[in-house]
BATI-821809 format. One record per residue (C-alpha): residue number from 1; x negated, y negated, z negated; residue in one letter. Coordinates in steps of 0.001 Angstrom, whole numbers, plus 500000, padded with zeros to 6 digits. Layout:
residues N
NUGU    n       X       Y       Z  res
NUGU  NUM       X       Y       Z    A
...
END
This chain:
residues 208
NUGU    n       X       Y       Z  res
NUGU    1  500000  500000  500000    M
NUGU    2  498549  496629  501028    I
NUGU    3  498639  493919  498294    P
NUGU    4  500625  490782  498909    H
NUGU    5  498694  488320  501071    I
NUGU    6  499388  484643  501518    D
NUGU    7  499628  484058  505245    H
NUGU    8  498788  480392  504831    G
NUGU    9  501538  479553  507294    L
NUGU   10  501940  476049  505915    S
NUGU   11  498243  475402  506435    R
NUGU   12  498350  476773  509994    H
NUGU   13  501472  474711  510779    S
NUGU   14  499748  471571  509480    A
NUGU   15  496709  472324  511667    M
NUGU   16  498958  472752  514701    A
NUGU   17  500747  469471  514006    R
NUGU   18  497435  467681  513576    A
NUGU   19  496229  469022  516933    A
NUGU   20  499299  467831  518858    R
NUGU   21  498352  464085  519036    P
NUGU   22  494908  465033  520317    A
NUGU   23  496432  467286  522984    M
NUGU   24  498816  464537  524130    L
NUGU   25  495993  461965  524143    A
NUGU   26  493909  464264  526333    A
NUGU   27  496761  464640  528826    V
NUGU   28  497380  460890  528925    L
NUGU   29  493664  460286  529394    G
NUGU   30  493645  462663  532338    F
NUGU   31  496580  460820  533879    A
NUGU   32  494770  457474  533689    L
NUGU   33  492058  458896  535920    L
NUGU   34  494591  459731  538624    L
NUGU   35  495709  457284  541335    P
NUGU   36  499149  455949  540593    G
NUGU   37  500562  455616  544090    C
NUGU   38  502481  458031  546276    A
NUGU   39  499576  458272  548667    G
NUGU   40  497463  460467  546404    T
NUGU   41  495797  463126  548538    T
NUGU   42  496652  466325  546660    A
NUGU   43  496973  469718  548299    Q
NUGU   44  500499  471191  548335    P
NUGU   45  501216  473795  545685    L
NUGU   46  500559  477247  547138    S
NUGU   47  503299  479807  547699    A
NUGU   48  501653  482071  545133    V
NUGU   49  501647  479328  542513    D
NUGU   50  505260  478465  543298    R
NUGU   51  506198  482057  542484    A
NUGU   52  504218  482096  539243    T
NUGU   53  506371  482916  536238    G
NUGU   54  505910  484061  532669    L
NUGU   55  504903  487576  533693    A
NUGU   56  501288  487961  532669    G
NUGU   57  501527  484753  530632    Y
NUGU   58  498313  483787  528834    R
NUGU   59  498576  482471  525311    V
NUGU   60  497387  478915  524697    G
NUGU   61  496991  476231  522044    A
NUGU   62  500348  475094  520688    G
NUGU   63  502096  478453  521109    D
NUGU   64  503697  480105  518096    K
NUGU   65  503537  483913  517939    L
NUGU   66  505728  486383  516084    R
NUGU   67  503458  489272  515071    I
NUGU   68  505097  492374  513611    T
NUGU   69  503156  495193  511981    V
NUGU   70  505768  497881  511323    F
NUGU   71  506141  498917  507662    N
NUGU   72  503699  496164  506629    E
NUGU   73  505805  493155  505591    P
NUGU   74  502800  491284  504155    T
NUGU   75  501220  491204  507615    L
NUGU   76  504358  490467  509621    T
NUGU   77  505088  486796  510257    G
NUGU   78  504857  483724  512470    E
NUGU   79  501422  482463  513482    Y
NUGU   80  500390  479250  515239    N
NUGU   81  497718  479244  517928    V
NUGU   82  495203  476518  517058    T
NUGU   83  493634  474009  519434    S
NUGU   84  490725  476443  519895    T
NUGU   85  493062  479308  520850    G
NUGU   86  492588  481107  517528    A
NUGU   87  495064  482872  515243    V
NUGU   88  494146  483377  511568    A
NUGU   89  495437  486839  510672    F
NUGU   90  495359  488473  507231    P
NUGU   91  492672  491075  506530    L
NUGU   92  490964  490887  509917    I
NUGU   93  490402  487118  510055    G
NUGU   94  490336  485101  513268    V
NUGU   95  491813  486626  516427    V
NUGU   96  490925  484812  519643    Q
NUGU   97  494292  484710  521435    A
NUGU   98  493729  481768  523811    G
NUGU   99  493692  482665  527515    N
NUGU  100  494648  486257  526709    H
NUGU  101  497882  488051  527562    T
NUGU  102  500295  489306  524918    I
NUGU  103  499141  492863  525643    D
NUGU  104  495510  491789  525085    D
NUGU  105  496369  490234  521706    V
NUGU  106  498393  493301  520684    T
NUGU  107  495493  495639  521481    R
NUGU  108  492998  493421  519653    E
NUGU  109  495026  493297  516438    I
NUGU  110  495875  497003  516597    T
NUGU  111  492251  497988  517102    G
NUGU  112  490934  495838  514264    R
NUGU  113  493611  496980  511793    L
NUGU  114  493288  500659  512682    S
NUGU  115  491615  502909  510152    G
NUGU  116  489915  500325  507952    A
NUGU  117  493131  498606  506832    Y
NUGU  118  496219  500384  508198    V
NUGU  119  496664  503989  509196    N
NUGU  120  498100  504258  512708    D
NUGU  121  499230  500589  512948    P
NUGU  122  502140  499791  515229    R
NUGU  123  501900  496159  516312    V
NUGU  124  504309  494016  518305    S
NUGU  125  503495  490490  519508    V
NUGU  126  505869  488015  521147    E
NUGU  127  505838  484285  521885    V
NUGU  128  508319  482655  519555    L
NUGU  129  507789  479103  520823    N
NUGU  130  505812  478149  523914    Y
NUGU  131  503550  475110  523975    R
NUGU  132  505127  471928  525408    P
NUGU  133  504824  470485  528892    F
NUGU  134  504055  466867  529763    Y
NUGU  135  505590  464462  532256    I
NUGU  136  503969  461143  533170    L
NUGU  137  504300  458270  535596    G
NUGU  138  507483  456850  537087    E
NUGU  139  510083  458446  534830    V
NUGU  140  512121  456590  532251    N
NUGU  141  510919  458606  529245    K
NUGU  142  507394  459934  529888    P
NUGU  143  505797  462112  527233    G
NUGU  144  505731  465582  525721    E
NUGU  145  508753  467887  525949    Y
NUGU  146  509526  471354  524579    P
NUGU  147  509280  474102  527155    Y
NUGU  148  512413  476039  528151    A
NUGU  149  512222  479249  530146    S
NUGU  150  513335  478821  533748    G
NUGU  151  512920  475040  533833    M
NUGU  152  512131  473528  537247    T
NUGU  153  510234  470353  538129    V
NUGU  154  513514  468619  539021    E
NUGU  155  515044  469590  535676    Q
NUGU  156  511956  468345  533846    A
NUGU  157  512299  464960  535561    I
NUGU  158  515960  464812  534543    A
NUGU  159  514997  465667  530955    K
NUGU  160  512591  462716  531008    A
NUGU  161  515413  460315  531854    G
NUGU  162  515156  460504  535626    G
NUGU  163  513219  458318  538062    F
NUGU  164  512391  454666  537562    T
NUGU  165  513316  452261  540377    Y
NUGU  166  509685  452379  541609    R
NUGU  167  509431  456161  541749    A
NUGU  168  508607  458245  544778    N
NUGU  169  511600  460579  544705    E
NUGU  170  510313  462807  547507    K
NUGU  171  507114  464171  545975    T
NUGU  172  505820  464927  542497    A
NUGU  173  502424  466191  541357    F
NUGU  174  501866  469243  539196    L
NUGU  175  498811  470375  537267    R
NUGU  176  498944  473826  535763    R
NUGU  177  497459  474395  532308    Q
NUGU  178  494979  476817  533873    T
NUGU  179  493422  474364  536357    T
NUGU  180  492011  470837  536458    S
NUGU  181  493418  470083  539934    A
NUGU  182  496886  468729  540583    E
NUGU  183  498995  469746  543584    H
NUGU  184  501850  468044  545376    S
NUGU  185  505384  469396  545093    V
NUGU  186  508093  468439  547565    S
NUGU  187  511323  467483  545848    L
NUGU  188  513271  467664  549109    R
NUGU  189  512332  471166  550278    S
NUGU  190  515199  472892  548504    G
NUGU  191  512755  475397  546966    A
NUGU  192  512614  474838  543191    P
NUGU  193  509227  475066  541463    V
NUGU  194  509105  476485  537942    A
NUGU  195  507448  474563  535138    V
NUGU  196  505181  476621  532870    L
NUGU  197  504056  475943  529287    P
NUGU  198  501295  473353  529138    G
NUGU  199  501933  471991  532654    D
NUGU  200  501564  468292  533430    T
NUGU  201  503963  466682  535910    I
NUGU  202  503246  463251  537366    R
NUGU  203  505692  461101  539337    V
NUGU  204  503969  458450  541444    G
NUGU  205  505146  455129  542854    E
NUGU  206  506777  454838  546238    R
NUGU  207  505655  452429  548936    Y
NUGU  208  507977  449453  549344    F
END
């Protein structure tokens, strides 16, 4: 029987909250380096990237995980992923979850618990809350927004209060969390593009 262990969830939650302003500042800083007009020369988003969904999703800073170790209530709980991609887990210490799939994280925790701490551990990991996405530029309410599964670029713009009067309503720009390059997205093609956790959307100005 494993003794009761303080997960330190309050401490981890405080760390996650403290990291959020820095994350938003980094995104805003990136946006200031980008040209603000509709004429930005960005490559169109590829067909493969358009089809990208949550299958094979890689955990990142700002995510909250629900980790269940069956028959071990002192280990089961909610864990925040820190700005460095780490999860502080009882007994085994830091688990590097950032840029790893849920299956990767499950195998890592299972392997490190096995034998030394828990006999035949059965571990389940799921994303309880995904990290936010960001929308900048010519929208009425730019900023950070909670991610919702299935959200499209058009829906994200609507969530941010819609276009300003100066906005280019034909094209937006999207930067995935996994890349430093932004790509253009046609808003008139009729083919919706999914937003993923951590994405940054930018709406530029139109030419008058």
